[in-house]
Every structure is written in C-alpha cells, then in structure tokens.
N, C-alpha and C positions, 0 to 999 in steps of 0.2 A: 554285628553292629548294623543298624538300619541307617538309611540315608536321611539327612535332616529334612524336615518338612518346610522349614524357613531358612533362607539364606541371607547373609549379609550382602550389601551392595557389591562389595569386592568379590565375594564368592560367586554371586550371580554374573557379574561382568566377566570373570574368569571362565565360568562355565559356557557363556555365550561367545567368548572370544572377542569381546569388545572392551573398550576402555570404561573406566568408572564414570567419566564425564558423560559419555554417550548413554550409559545406563541411567544416570540421573535425568538426562533429557527425556528418555523414553518414559520414565516414571512421571515426570512433570507434565508431559503431554498426554498422559492417561493411556499410553500405548501398552505399558507394562504395569500390571497390578502390583501394589505393595500395601503393606499394613504397618501401622504404628503400634509399637509395644512400649509404652512410656515415651521416652524421647528417642527410641531406636526405630529405625525403619528396616523392615525385613521384606523379602520377596518370597512368596510361596513357590515351592519348587515346581508345582504344576503350572504356574503362571509362565514359566520359561517355555514349557511345551506348547502352551496356548499361543504365545507370541510366535514361536517358530511355525506352527501350523497356520497362523494367520498370514505370516509373510510368504509361506509356500503357496497358499491359496491366491494371494495377490499376484504372485509371479505367474502362476498358472493362468489366471484370468487375463493378465497382460499378454501372455504368449498366445492365447486363444483369440485375441482381438485382432 
C-alpha cells in the first residue's frame, strides 16, 4: 500500500503533532499549502515536508544571528 498523497486536516495535524486548530491557522495564514476538492480541504503530503524544512531553516537563521 502506498502513502496517501493528500491528507485530511486531522491526518496532517496528527502527522505534525499539532492540534487541528493550529493546522487551520497555518493554512489560513498561507504557511501550509492546501487544496480544495469540491467542499473538502486536503493537504499535500509534500507540503508537510516543505513546512518542516522552512521552520528548520528559520531556526538555523535565528541561531546564526
């Protein structure tokens, strides 16, 4: 079985170890990419990796300053 390419908000929040409300906040602020399929909102699995890498880069930049 392959990993899903799109995750529900609950699945994405669980994968990131954050709450559903925080996940929706990240999507609303444009920090986490999401797509609409009809009335459903889904998060591309690779968007989670992009978010993590962006956060790691921000932390590294802050530590270097």
